[in-house]
MARBATI-566225 format. One record per atom (N, C-alpha, C): x negated, y negated, z; residue number from 1; atom name; residue in one letter. Coordinates in nm, 3 decimals. Atoms other than C-alpha are relative to their C-alpha. Layout:
N
<rec <X,Y,Z>,NUM,"CA","A">
...
END
This chain:
82
<rec <0.144,0.015,-0.014>,1,"N","M">
<rec <4.539,-1.080,-2.069>,1,"CA","M">
<rec <-0.053,0.117,0.082>,1,"C","M">
<rec <0.058,-0.115,-0.068>,2,"N","S">
<rec <4.332,-0.777,-1.973>,2,"CA","S">
<rec <-0.128,-0.041,0.071>,2,"C","S">
<rec <0.118,0.037,-0.080>,3,"N","R">
<rec <4.093,-0.863,-1.690>,3,"CA","R">
<rec <-0.037,0.117,0.087>,3,"C","R">
<rec <0.049,-0.111,-0.081>,4,"N","K">
<rec <3.883,-0.587,-1.536>,4,"CA","K">
<rec <-0.048,-0.055,0.134>,4,"C","K">
<rec <0.040,0.041,-0.133>,5,"N","L">
<rec <3.820,-0.605,-1.164>,5,"CA","L">
<rec <-0.149,0.016,0.020>,5,"C","L">
<rec <0.143,-0.023,-0.014>,6,"N","T">
<rec <3.469,-0.460,-1.182>,6,"CA","T">
<rec <-0.064,0.010,-0.138>,6,"C","T">
<rec <0.069,-0.011,0.130>,7,"N","P">
<rec <3.214,-0.486,-1.461>,7,"CA","P">
<rec <-0.028,0.146,-0.036>,7,"C","P">
<rec <0.024,-0.136,0.048>,8,"N","R">
<rec <3.148,-0.180,-1.673>,8,"CA","R">
<rec <-0.132,0.056,0.051>,8,"C","R">
<rec <0.131,-0.048,-0.043>,9,"N","W">
<rec <2.782,-0.162,-1.566>,9,"CA","W">
<rec <0.002,0.048,0.144>,9,"C","W">
<rec <-0.010,-0.047,-0.139>,10,"N","V">
<rec <2.884,-0.122,-1.200>,10,"CA","V">
<rec <0.054,0.142,0.002>,10,"C","V">
<rec <-0.057,-0.133,0.007>,11,"N","M">
<rec <3.097,0.179,-1.285>,11,"CA","M">
<rec <-0.101,0.100,-0.054>,11,"C","M">
<rec <0.102,-0.089,0.057>,12,"N","M">
<rec <2.819,0.329,-1.499>,12,"CA","M">
<rec <-0.112,0.027,0.100>,12,"C","M">
<rec <0.103,-0.017,-0.101>,13,"N","L">
<rec <2.565,0.273,-1.222>,13,"CA","L">
<rec <0.046,0.096,0.110>,13,"C","L">
<rec <-0.054,-0.089,-0.102>,14,"N","L">
<rec <2.787,0.444,-0.965>,14,"CA","L">
<rec <0.010,0.144,-0.049>,14,"C","L">
<rec <-0.011,-0.135,0.055>,15,"N","V">
<rec <2.854,0.741,-1.192>,15,"CA","V">
<rec <-0.138,0.063,-0.015>,15,"C","V">
<rec <0.136,-0.051,0.014>,16,"N","A">
<rec <2.483,0.778,-1.270>,16,"CA","A">
<rec <-0.059,0.038,0.135>,16,"C","A">
<rec <0.053,-0.029,-0.133>,17,"N","A">
<rec <2.392,0.761,-0.901>,17,"CA","A">
<rec <0.064,0.126,0.058>,17,"C","A">
<rec <-0.070,-0.116,-0.055>,18,"N","V">
<rec <2.656,1.018,-0.807>,18,"CA","V">
<rec <-0.045,0.129,-0.070>,18,"C","V">
<rec <0.046,-0.117,0.072>,19,"N","L">
<rec <2.526,1.255,-1.076>,19,"CA","L">
<rec <-0.147,0.033,0.026>,19,"C","L">
<rec <0.144,-0.022,-0.012>,20,"N","I">
<rec <2.151,1.209,-1.021>,20,"CA","I">
<rec <-0.044,0.027,0.144>,20,"C","I">
<rec <0.045,-0.013,-0.138>,21,"N","L">
<rec <2.125,1.186,-0.641>,21,"CA","L">
<rec <0.005,0.143,0.054>,21,"C","L">
<rec <0.006,-0.137,-0.052>,22,"N","P">
<rec <2.224,1.550,-0.564>,22,"CA","P">
<rec <-0.120,0.079,-0.052>,22,"C","P">
<rec <0.118,-0.067,0.055>,23,"N","I">
<rec <1.947,1.671,-0.795>,23,"CA","I">
<rec <-0.125,-0.047,0.074>,23,"C","I">
<rec <0.115,0.054,-0.072>,24,"N","A">
<rec <1.697,1.440,-0.628>,24,"CA","A">
<rec <-0.005,0.053,0.143>,24,"C","A">
<rec <-0.005,-0.052,-0.137>,25,"N","I">
<rec <1.812,1.555,-0.283>,25,"CA","I">
<rec <-0.048,0.144,0.004>,25,"C","I">
<rec <0.040,-0.142,0.004>,26,"N","A">
<rec <1.769,1.921,-0.377>,26,"CA","A">
<rec <-0.150,0.014,-0.020>,26,"C","A">
<rec <0.144,-0.007,0.026>,27,"N","V">
<rec <1.418,1.863,-0.513>,27,"CA","V">
<rec <-0.079,-0.046,0.121>,27,"C","V">
<rec <0.073,0.054,-0.115>,28,"N","I">
<rec <1.307,1.652,-0.217>,28,"CA","I">
<rec <0.005,0.096,0.118>,28,"C","I">
<rec <-0.011,-0.092,-0.113>,29,"N","L">
<rec <1.439,1.896,0.042>,29,"CA","L">
<rec <-0.072,0.132,-0.028>,29,"C","L">
<rec <0.075,-0.120,0.034>,30,"N","S">
<rec <1.287,2.190,-0.146>,30,"CA","S">
<rec <-0.150,-0.020,0.020>,30,"C","S">
<rec <0.142,0.030,-0.020>,31,"N","V">
<rec <0.946,2.027,-0.149>,31,"CA","V">
<rec <-0.029,-0.015,0.149>,31,"C","V">
<rec <0.015,0.011,-0.145>,32,"N","S">
<rec <0.994,1.945,0.220>,32,"CA","S">
<rec <-0.012,0.138,0.064>,32,"C","S">
<rec <0.007,-0.136,-0.054>,33,"N","A">
<rec <1.059,2.311,0.297>,33,"CA","A">
<rec <-0.130,0.068,-0.040>,33,"C","A">
<rec <0.126,-0.057,0.046>,34,"N","L">
<rec <0.758,2.412,0.088>,34,"CA","L">
<rec <-0.118,-0.053,0.082>,34,"C","L">
<rec <0.107,0.058,-0.081>,35,"N","L">
<rec <0.532,2.171,0.274>,35,"CA","L">
<rec <0.005,0.053,0.143>,35,"C","L">
<rec <-0.013,-0.056,-0.135>,36,"N","G">
<rec <0.669,2.298,0.605>,36,"CA","G">
<rec <-0.054,0.142,0.007>,36,"C","G">
<rec <0.050,-0.138,0.003>,37,"N","A">
<rec <0.590,2.657,0.504>,37,"CA","A">
<rec <-0.152,0.004,-0.016>,37,"C","A">
<rec <0.144,0.006,0.018>,38,"N","M">
<rec <0.239,2.550,0.408>,38,"CA","M">
<rec <-0.072,-0.057,0.121>,38,"C","M">
<rec <0.060,0.051,-0.124>,39,"N","G">
<rec <0.183,2.396,0.751>,39,"CA","G">
<rec <-0.014,-0.150,0.007>,39,"C","G">
<rec <0.007,0.147,-0.002>,40,"N","D">
<rec <0.207,2.027,0.660>,40,"CA","D">
<rec <0.127,-0.055,0.064>,40,"C","D">
<rec <-0.121,0.042,-0.070>,41,"N","T">
<rec <0.456,1.922,0.925>,41,"CA","T">
<rec <0.030,-0.148,-0.020>,41,"C","T">
<rec <-0.022,0.143,0.019>,42,"N","T">
<rec <0.405,1.548,0.875>,42,"CA","T">
<rec <0.067,-0.027,-0.135>,42,"C","T">
<rec <-0.059,0.018,0.133>,43,"N","G">
<rec <0.476,1.561,0.501>,43,"CA","G">
<rec <0.140,0.057,-0.008>,43,"C","G">
<rec <-0.132,-0.062,-0.001>,44,"N","S">
<rec <0.769,1.794,0.559>,44,"CA","S">
<rec <0.101,-0.090,0.071>,44,"C","S">
<rec <-0.090,0.087,-0.077>,45,"N","C">
<rec <0.921,1.560,0.817>,45,"CA","C">
<rec <0.033,-0.127,-0.078>,45,"C","C">
<rec <-0.023,0.122,0.078>,46,"N","V">
<rec <0.877,1.252,0.597>,46,"CA","V">
<rec <0.095,0.028,-0.116>,46,"C","V">
<rec <-0.089,-0.032,0.113>,47,"N","L">
<rec <1.037,1.421,0.296>,47,"CA","L">
<rec <0.140,0.037,0.047>,47,"C","L">
<rec <-0.132,-0.032,-0.052>,48,"N","R">
<rec <1.320,1.551,0.511>,48,"CA","R">
<rec <0.078,-0.129,0.030>,48,"C","R">
<rec <-0.067,0.128,-0.027>,49,"N","Y">
<rec <1.397,1.195,0.625>,49,"CA","Y">
<rec <0.037,-0.071,-0.130>,49,"C","Y">
<rec <-0.033,0.060,0.130>,50,"N","I">
<rec <1.381,1.072,0.265>,50,"CA","I">
<rec <0.121,0.072,-0.061>,50,"C","I">
<rec <-0.116,-0.075,0.048>,51,"N","G">
<rec <1.622,1.351,0.168>,51,"CA","G">
<rec <0.128,-0.039,0.071>,51,"C","G">
<rec <-0.117,0.046,-0.075>,52,"N","W">
<rec <1.859,1.249,0.445>,52,"CA","W">
<rec <0.043,-0.140,-0.047>,52,"C","W">
<rec <-0.034,0.135,0.049>,53,"N","G">
<rec <1.840,0.887,0.323>,53,"CA","G">
<rec <0.069,0.006,-0.135>,53,"C","G">
<rec <-0.065,-0.016,0.131>,54,"N","C">
<rec <1.923,0.995,-0.031>,54,"CA","C">
<rec <0.140,0.058,0.015>,54,"C","C">
<rec <-0.133,-0.056,-0.026>,55,"N","G">
<rec <2.213,1.200,0.106>,55,"CA","G">
<rec <0.098,-0.106,0.047>,55,"C","G">
<rec <-0.086,0.109,-0.046>,56,"N","I">
<rec <2.350,0.897,0.284>,56,"CA","I">
<rec <0.037,-0.092,-0.116>,56,"C","I">
<rec <-0.030,0.082,0.117>,57,"N","L">
<rec <2.319,0.691,-0.035>,57,"CA","L">
<rec <0.098,0.069,-0.094>,57,"C","L">
<rec <-0.092,-0.076,0.085>,58,"N","W">
<rec <2.499,0.969,-0.225>,58,"CA","W">
<rec <0.143,-0.009,0.053>,58,"C","W">
<rec <-0.134,0.009,-0.060>,59,"N","V">
<rec <2.793,0.966,0.019>,59,"CA","V">
<rec <0.056,-0.141,-0.018>,59,"C","V">
<rec <-0.045,0.138,0.021>,60,"N","I">
<rec <2.810,0.586,-0.001>,60,"CA","I">
<rec <0.041,-0.021,-0.145>,60,"C","I">
<rec <-0.034,0.011,0.141>,61,"N","G">
<rec <2.808,0.611,-0.381>,61,"CA","G">
<rec <0.131,0.068,-0.033>,61,"C","G">
<rec <-0.126,-0.070,0.023>,62,"N","L">
<rec <3.089,0.867,-0.379>,62,"CA","L">
<rec <0.119,-0.081,0.051>,62,"C","L">
<rec <-0.109,0.080,-0.058>,63,"N","I">
<rec <3.304,0.654,-0.150>,63,"CA","I">
<rec <0.023,-0.125,-0.083>,63,"C","I">
<rec <-0.013,0.121,0.081>,64,"N","S">
<rec <3.232,0.342,-0.356>,64,"CA","S">
<rec <0.066,0.029,-0.134>,64,"C","S">
<rec <-0.058,-0.036,0.129>,65,"N","L">
<rec <3.318,0.519,-0.680>,65,"CA","L">
<rec <0.150,0.025,0.012>,65,"C","L">
<rec <-0.142,-0.027,-0.022>,66,"N","V">
<rec <3.651,0.640,-0.541>,66,"CA","V">
<rec <0.075,-0.132,0.024>,66,"C","V">
<rec <-0.066,0.128,-0.028>,67,"N","L">
<rec <3.735,0.291,-0.410>,67,"CA","L">
<rec <0.011,-0.086,-0.126>,67,"C","L">
<rec <-0.004,0.080,0.122>,68,"N","V">
<rec <3.643,0.120,-0.738>,68,"CA","V">
<rec <0.103,0.057,-0.097>,68,"C","V">
<rec <-0.098,-0.059,0.089>,69,"N","Q">
<rec <3.850,0.367,-0.939>,69,"CA","Q">
<rec <0.142,-0.023,0.051>,69,"C","Q">
<rec <-0.132,0.028,-0.057>,70,"N","G">
<rec <4.143,0.322,-0.701>,70,"CA","G">
<rec <0.043,-0.143,-0.025>,70,"C","G">
<rec <-0.033,0.140,0.026>,71,"N","L">
<rec <4.127,-0.055,-0.732>,71,"CA","L">
<rec <0.028,-0.025,-0.147>,71,"C","L">
<rec <-0.024,0.015,0.143>,72,"N","E">
<rec <4.102,-0.033,-1.110>,72,"CA","E">
<rec <0.136,0.056,-0.040>,72,"C","E">
<rec <-0.130,-0.057,0.035>,73,"N","S">
<rec <4.407,0.191,-1.125>,73,"CA","S">
<rec <0.113,-0.087,0.053>,73,"C","S">
<rec <-0.103,0.091,-0.051>,74,"N","L">
<rec <4.604,-0.049,-0.905>,74,"CA","L">
<rec <0.014,-0.124,-0.087>,74,"C","L">
<rec <-0.005,0.118,0.086>,75,"N","V">
<rec <4.511,-0.348,-1.121>,75,"CA","V">
<rec <0.058,0.039,-0.136>,75,"C","V">
<rec <-0.053,-0.044,0.129>,76,"N","G">
<rec <4.585,-0.147,-1.437>,76,"CA","G">
<rec <0.148,0.028,0.004>,76,"C","G">
<rec <-0.143,-0.026,-0.009>,77,"N","S">
<rec <4.928,-0.041,-1.311>,77,"CA","S">
<rec <0.079,-0.129,0.010>,77,"C","S">
<rec <-0.067,0.130,-0.006>,78,"N","D">
<rec <5.018,-0.404,-1.234>,78,"CA","D">
<rec <0.012,-0.062,-0.139>,78,"C","D">
<rec <-0.003,0.055,0.134>,79,"N","E">
<rec <4.927,-0.507,-1.588>,79,"CA","E">
<rec <0.098,0.077,-0.090>,79,"C","E">
<rec <-0.092,-0.081,0.081>,80,"N","A">
<rec <5.132,-0.219,-1.733>,80,"CA","A">
<rec <0.145,-0.035,0.032>,80,"C","A">
<rec <-0.137,0.035,-0.040>,81,"N","D">
<rec <5.441,-0.331,-1.537>,81,"CA","D">
<rec <0.046,-0.129,-0.067>,81,"C","D">
<rec <-0.039,0.129,0.058>,82,"N","E">
<rec <5.433,-0.678,-1.693>,82,"CA","E">
<rec <0.035,0.015,-0.141>,82,"C","E">
END
């Protein structure tokens, strides 16, 4: 019996987040720098904090993806041994 530990949609969501978040971080931090150069310090500061938040979510997504893949490989190797 082949039972997956995590649903397929969780893996797809993690992969999508890991691929999309760096692009979002780059755009947000670029706009933050642009606003800072234009003299809007409040907008620049807010976008910088949003960029940092996205960066933290990206790191959490990377760690989660590695852990889920590790668990899937452990469960898959147990099934192959039987």
